VOBA-1610 file (N, C-alpha, C; in pm, whole numbers, padded with zeros to 5 digits, always signed):
BEGIN
Met+00128-02869-00149Met+00165-02837-00266Met+00311-02818-00277Gly+00369-02879-00416Gly+00497-02912-00407Gly+00577-02780-00454Arg+00695-02776-00450Arg+00770-02654-00506Arg+00755-02648-00648Pro+00757-02525-00701Pro+00741-02502-00827Pro+00885-02543-00904Arg+00843-02594-01017Arg+00964-02658-01113Arg+01055-02551-01149Leu+01183-02561-01140Leu+01289-02460-01180Leu+01309-02490-01321Ser+01346-02358-01403Ser+01386-02379-01548Ser+01522-02454-01565Val+01565-02474-01663Val+01680-02500-01698Val+01784-02425-01688Ala+01754-02291-01702Ala+01845-02189-01692Ala+01879-02192-01558Gln+01774-02161-01447Gln+01793-02174-01320Gln+01866-02272-01259His+01854-02396-01331His+01942-02527-01262His+02060-02469-01306Arg+02114-02426-01428Arg+02251-02392-01473Arg+02319-02294-01392Leu+02253-02194-01345Leu+02280-02092-01263Leu+02306-02140-01112Thr+02251-02226-01074Thr+02291-02284-00921Thr+02359-02390-00913Gly+02402-02447-01072Gly+02466-02558-01048Gly+02430-02682-01032Thr+02281-02673-01044Thr+02219-02819-01006Thr+02160-02895-01131Tyr+02199-02833-01250Tyr+02185-02896-01383Tyr+02215-03035-01412Arg+02122-03120-01448Arg+02172-03260-01462Arg+02094-03296-01597Ala+02168-03318-01720Ala+02129-03365-01847Ala+02027-03484-01800Asp+02030-03573-01779Asp+01959-03713-01743Asp+01813-03659-01676Arg+01823-03553-01604Arg+01702-03524-01532Arg+01621-03416-01606His+01716-03311-01638His+01666-03195-01703His+01634-03176-01875Gly+01727-03259-01918Gly+01715-03256-02056Gly+01829-03151-02096Ile+01865-03164-02249Ile+01972-03052-02307Ile+01915-02914-02303Ala+01791-02923-02356Ala+01740-02777-02380Ala+01591-02754-02306Asp+01574-02648-02286Asp+01427-02584-02237Asp+01324-02627-02371Ser+01214-02678-02322Ser+01102-02698-02415Ser+01063-02578-02478Ala+01017-02547-02586Ala+01000-02421-02653Ala+00884-02368-02563Pro+00908-02247-02514Pro+00749-02169-02443Pro+00642-02148-02554Thr+00521-02153-02481Thr+00409-02142-02545Thr+00414-01987-02587Ala+00369-01950-02698Ala+00385-01821-02738Ala+00253-01744-02703Ala+00263-01629-02662Ala+00121-01570-02636Ala+00049-01516-02763Pro-00064-01510-02738Pro-00111-01478-02867Pro-00081-01324-02911Ala-00069-01305-03048Ala-00011-01151-03073Ala-00113-01059-03084Val-00129-00960-02972Val-00211-00885-02962Val-00160-00750-02985Pro-00183-00646-03079Pro-00132-00538-03099Pro-00159-00434-03009Ala-00018-00376-02957Ala-00059-00263-02850Ala-00116-00151-02916Ser-00219-00080-02830Ser-00293+00026-02888Ser-00349+00083-02751Arg-00366+00230-02768Arg-00419+00318-02675Arg-00579+00311-02655Pro-00651+00250-02550Pro-00776+00279-02544Pro-00839+00398-02536Arg-00948+00432-02576Arg-01033+00581-02572Arg-01066+00608-02413Cys-01070+00678-02385Cys-01116+00739-02252Cys-01286+00743-02258Pro-01340+00651-02184Pro-01485+00653-02188Pro-01540+00797-02111Ala-01641+00836-02219Ala-01719+00978-02173Ala-01794+00968-02059His-01829+00878-01992His-01895+00878-01866His-01831+00911-01739Leu-01696+00886-01756Leu-01608+00917-01638Leu-01592+01068-01600Ser-01600+01092-01484Ser-01599+01216-01406Ser-01458+01307-01473Pro-01449+01432-01467Pro-01327+01495-01515Pro-01214+01453-01438Glu-01215+01406-01297Glu-01100+01380-01215Glu-01056+01236-01268Ala-01175+01158-01294Ala-01148+01013-01335Ala-01070+01034-01475Lys-01111+01105-01565Lys-01067+01091-01685Lys-00895+01160-01672Gln-00896+01238-01612Gln-00756+01304-01575Gln-00652+01155-01547Glu-00704+01083-01433Glu-00636+00972-01398Glu-00645+00857-01509Phe-00739+00832-01564Phe-00736+00741-01691Phe-00638+00801-01795Arg-00615+00886-01846Arg-00496+00941-01916Arg-00370+00931-01866Arg-00355+00972-01759Arg-00214+00954-01686Arg-00186+00809-01667Leu-00266+00722-01625Leu-00234+00559-01628Leu-00227+00524-01749Ser-00287+00554-01847Ser-00272+00519-02005Ser-00129+00529-02049Lys-00128+00678-02023Lys+00029+00707-02069Lys+00152+00613-02004Ile+00145+00574-01899Ile+00231+00505-01817Ile+00238+00353-01859Leu+00113+00287-01880Leu+00120+00179-01934Leu+00132+00134-02083Gly+00113+00258-02148Gly+00150+00272-02307Gly+00294+00278-02297Ala+00371+00362-02226Ala+00507+00359-02250Ala+00578+00235-02223Arg+00519+00147-02131Arg+00567+00011-02111Arg+00506-00079-02225Arg+00431-00048-02294Arg+00359-00147-02393Arg+00293-00226-02339Trp+00218-00197-02238Trp+00123-00294-02139Trp-00017-00281-02177Glu-00058-00168-02266Glu-00210-00163-02300Glu-00239-00194-02410Asp-00397-00229-02433Asp-00440-00234-02562Asp-00588-00197-02548Glu-00668-00247-02651Glu-00808-00191-02645Glu-00871-00250-02543Gly-00825-00366-02491Gly-00923-00460-02400Gly-00895-00400-02250Thr-00785-00324-02240Thr-00760-00279-02095Thr-00836-00141-02056Phe-00929-00098-02130Phe-01031+00013-02095Phe-01099-00002-01996Val-01159-00117-01964Val-01235-00145-01847Val-01176-00144-01713Val-01065-00224-01721Val-00977-00198-01584Val-00941-00072-01576Leu-00887+00010-01687Leu-00844+00142-01655Leu-00960+00246-01596Ser-01061+00207-01658Ser-01220+00299-01632Ser-01246+00259-01482Val-01213+00143-01436Val-01267+00097-01305Val-01176+00153-01193Tyr-01030+00160-01246Tyr-00945+00205-01141Tyr-00964+00351-01143Ala-00962+00449-01255Ala-00990+00577-01267Ala-01111+00596-01161Glu-01210+00545-01200Glu-01327+00578-01088Glu-01334+00561-00954Val-01272+00452-00923Val-01244+00414-00793Val-01132+00506-00732Tyr-01047+00579-00803Tyr-00924+00653-00777Tyr-01014+00796-00744Ser-01094+00825-00834Ser-01165+00960-00801Ser-01242+00957-00681Arg-01313+00847-00667Arg-01396+00824-00539Arg-01304+00851-00407Trp-01198+00784-00417Trp-01089+00794-00299Trp-01051+00926-00306Val-01020+01019-00359Val-00968+01145-00367Val-01094+01252-00309Glu-01214+01232-00343Glu-01328+01298-00280Glu-01361+01245-00145Ala-01351+01120-00129Ala-01358+01089+00041Ala-01260+01120+00109Lys-01126+01132+00055Lys-00998+01183+00142Lys-01032+01357+00169Arg-01072+01404+00052Arg-01107+01551+00070Arg-01203+01593+00182Leu-01331+01499+00185Leu-01427+01524+00282Leu-01376+01490+00425Leu-01301+01383+00434Leu-01240+01343+00557Leu-01158+01461+00604Ala-01063+01541+00524Ala-00983+01606+00586Ala-01063+01751+00612Glu-01168+01770+00545Glu-01269+01891+00583Glu-01322+01858+00728Glu-01361+01752+00731Glu-01443+01703+00874Glu-01391+01659+00971Gly-01232+01588+00949Gly-01166+01544+01058Gly-01205+01394+01064Leu-01118+01333+01163Leu-01103+01198+01166Leu-01207+01142+01261Arg-01262+01252+01348Arg-01379+01210+01443Arg-01490+01315+01417Val-01606+01254+01458Val-01727+01342+01421Val-01836+01340+01561Val-01886+01443+01588Val-01982+01426+01695Val-02107+01401+01640Val-02188+01278+01721Val-02306+01259+01664Val-02403+01265+01795Gln-02530+01286+01754Gln-02621+01266+01894Gln-02696+01144+01891Val-02686+01104+02032Val-02739+00986+02051Val-02852+01002+02152Thr-02958+00904+02184Thr-03030+00909+02265Thr-03038+00794+02363Asp-03003+00841+02492Asp-02980+00731+02584Asp-03099+00645+02622Ser-03106+00556+02726Ser-03217+00465+02761Ser-03345+00552+02847Arg-03287+00696+02893Arg-03398+00761+02961Arg-03471+00865+02834Gly-03394+00867+02741Gly-03463+00959+02631Gly-03383+01079+02618Glu-03276+01092+02687Glu-03203+01212+02680Glu-03105+01202+02567Val-03096+01347+02498Val-03003+01323+02388Val-02850+01375+02437Arg-02756+01308+02382Arg-02622+01324+02429Arg-02525+01326+02311Ser-02439+01418+02329Ser-02344+01418+02227Ser-02215+01304+02224Lys-02197+01240+02127Lys-02070+01130+02146Lys-01973+01155+02030Ile-01864+01119+02054Ile-01755+01145+01960Ile-01737+01005+01892Val-01725+01013+01782Val-01719+00853+01710Val-01604+00868+01574Asn-01552+00771+01554Asn-01436+00757+01427Asn-01555+00801+01314His-01508+00886+01197His-01544+00926+01075His-01625+00788+00986Pro-01751+00797+00960Pro-01806+00693+00875Pro-01722+00670+00748Leu-01655+00753+00699Leu-01589+00744+00572Leu-01450+00663+00587Leu-01407+00654+00723Leu-01282+00566+00733Leu-01268+00415+00669Pro-01410+00320+00684Pro-01401+00195+00624Pro-01412+00208+00490Ile-01487+00331+00451Ile-01514+00342+00302Ile-01362+00375+00230Ile-01282+00450+00283Ile-01147+00496+00244Ile-01064+00362+00248Ala-01106+00295+00333Ala-00993+00169+00357Ala-01030+00074+00242Asp-01163+00053+00211Asp-01218-00029+00112Asp-01154+00034-00012Leu-01179+00124-00066Leu-01110+00215-00204Leu-00990+00174-00201Glu-00877+00192-00105Glu-00765+00178-00118Glu-00737+00020-00143Arg-00808-00069-00101Arg-00770-00203-00105Arg-00813-00240-00268Arg-00906-00159-00314Arg-00957-00192-00459Arg-00831-00115-00560Leu-00797-00016-00514Leu-00699+00042-00582Leu-00581-00024-00592Leu-00518-00087-00473Leu-00397-00166-00497Leu-00432-00300-00555Ala-00549-00347-00542Ala-00568-00492-00625Ala-00563-00444-00779Leu-00611-00339-00827Leu-00642-00307-00954Leu-00511-00279-01017Ala-00415-00209-00915Ala-00299-00157-00979Ala-00224-00285-00993Lys-00221-00393-00898Lys-00148-00497-00928Lys-00199-00586-01052Ser-00287-00598-01070Ser-00354-00644-01202Ser-00306-00585-01324Met-00274-00463-01329Met-00228-00399-01419Met-00075-00401-01434Gly+00000-00462-01348Gly+00130-00465-01316Gly+00210-00333-01267Leu+00133-00252-01188Leu+00204-00142-01140Leu+00249-00113-01002Ser+00244-00238-00931Ser+00305-00245-00799Ser+00454-00315-00846Pro+00546-00286-00765Pro+00699-00329-00801Pro+00683-00503-00780Asp+00603-00549-00712Asp+00617-00726-00679Asp+00526-00767-00831Ser+00431-00691-00893Ser+00356-00754-00999Ser+00430-00722-01130Arg+00536-00633-01113Arg+00567-00567-01257Arg+00648-00659-01324Ser+00717-00752-01273Ser+00773-00859-01354Ser+00689-00976-01395Lys+00567-00967-01362Lys+00478-01072-01412Lys+00407-01013-01547Val+00403-00906-01571Val+00333-00833-01685Val+00452-00814-01805Glu+00402-00897-01909Glu+00526-00897-02049Glu+00422-00778-02129Pro+00537-00704-02201Pro+00503-00599-02307Pro+00426-00666-02407Leu+00326-00585-02480Leu+00245-00656-02584Leu+00307-00622-02715Gly+00312-00743-02804Gly+00388-00734-02928Gly+00553-00741-02900Ala+00570-00789-02760Ala+00762-00769-02731Ala+00778-00938-02815Pro+00911-00900-02890Pro+00979-01006-02946Pro+00998-01111-02852Thr+00988-01229-02870Thr+01024-01350-02789Thr+01135-01417-02849Glu+01257-01424-02751Glu+01354-01484-02786Glu+01367-01645-02764Pro+01410-01708-02895Pro+01418-01855-02881Pro+01506-01898-02777Pro+01477-02030-02722Pro+01544-02087-02619Pro+01712-02083-02665Lys+01800-02069-02569Lys+01937-02069-02626Lys+02002-02217-02658Gln+02047-02237-02768Gln+02110-02333-02795Gln+02261-02371-02732Leu+02256-02473-02684Leu+02431-02521-02619Leu+02513-02540-02723Thr+02649-02490-02709Thr+02741-02519-02801Thr+02789-02658-02793Gln+02871-02707-02855Gln+02927-02830-02860Gln+03004-02871-02751Asp+03090-02755-02696Asp+03160-02786-02585Asp+03079-02782-02463Glu+02958-02709-02465Glu+02867-02694-02348Glu+02797-02845-02354Gln+02746-02917-02470Gln+02705-03026-02452Gln+02792-03160-02424Asp+02921-03116-02483Asp+03027-03241-02419Asp+03049-03216-02301Glu+03071-03101-02210Glu+03057-03090-02085Glu+02946-03119-01994Leu+02836-03106-02044Leu+02706-03185-01982Leu+02726-03322-01954Ala+02756-03386-02097Ala+02761-03517-02109Ala+02864-03574-02007Tyr+02983-03508-01999Tyr+03077-03571-01933Tyr+03051-03560-01783Gln+02976-03464-01733Gln+02941-03471-01602Gln+02817-03569-01589Ala+02738-03586-01673Ala+02642-03686-01653Ala+02707-03822-01653Trp+02799-03849-01715Trp+02874-03981-01718Trp+02938-04006-01594Leu+02990-03882-01525Leu+03072-03902-01387Leu+02967-03929-01261Arg+02849-03905-01288Arg+02721-03917-01207Arg+02684-04065-01192Glu+02720-04133-01301Glu+02687-04283-01316Glu+02748-04346-01218Pro+02678-04457-01121Pro+02741-04531-01015Pro+02852-04616-01069Gln+02874-04659-01184Gln+02986-04728-01229Gln+03112-04645-01244Asn+03098-04503-01270Asn+03219-04435-01311Asn+03228-04340-01179Gln+03197-04362-01076Gln+03232-04287-00959Gln+03365-04297-00945Gly+03437-04401-00947Gly+03573-04398-00938Gly+03668-04336-01003Ala+03623-04305-01148Ala+03688-04226-01241Ala+03704-04072-01203Gln+03578-04038-01117Gln+03597-03897-01061Gln+03703-03878-00968Asn+03765-03975-00872Asn+03858-03950-00787Asn+04005-03965-00844Ala+03995-04030-00979Ala+04134-04061-01019Ala+04155-03916-01093Asn+04070-03819-01140Asn+04138-03703-01200Asn+04174-03611-01085
//
């Protein structure tokens, strides 16, 4: 798989911009459909702890203008997984990381055996789900930049001034093979 294409702005920042390859201006970005930002209602079927987490997360997303009526499903699932995770961690704290189980050996004698708590893999799975849902909503640092606010104004691409256009044309002219000697004369 090839390297992702750099934008014209990135080429300008790194000094690798070429008018003959990159054009003079960026193509107009495709506008996202205008979805009005609104706060979803908390579903009645959630547990009290899940409702509390739903509202907490809804406030965070609302402050960032990242929520609308369609996000209630992801918020609901996140809140429910969160409440299960908290309950499993509470049970684990009460019972400890290891539990004693009774096993029967090959002679039929019952023996005690210490094993890891069966909630440990369940908690690990819930944590994976929480992180995946948090990333999908832009709540992790690495996914935050990928989520754009709803109803945010989009800026048109920057138009080059006449001086910038002249400079780009001159640089392109210098890169042409027949003009390589002109660069050394300057």
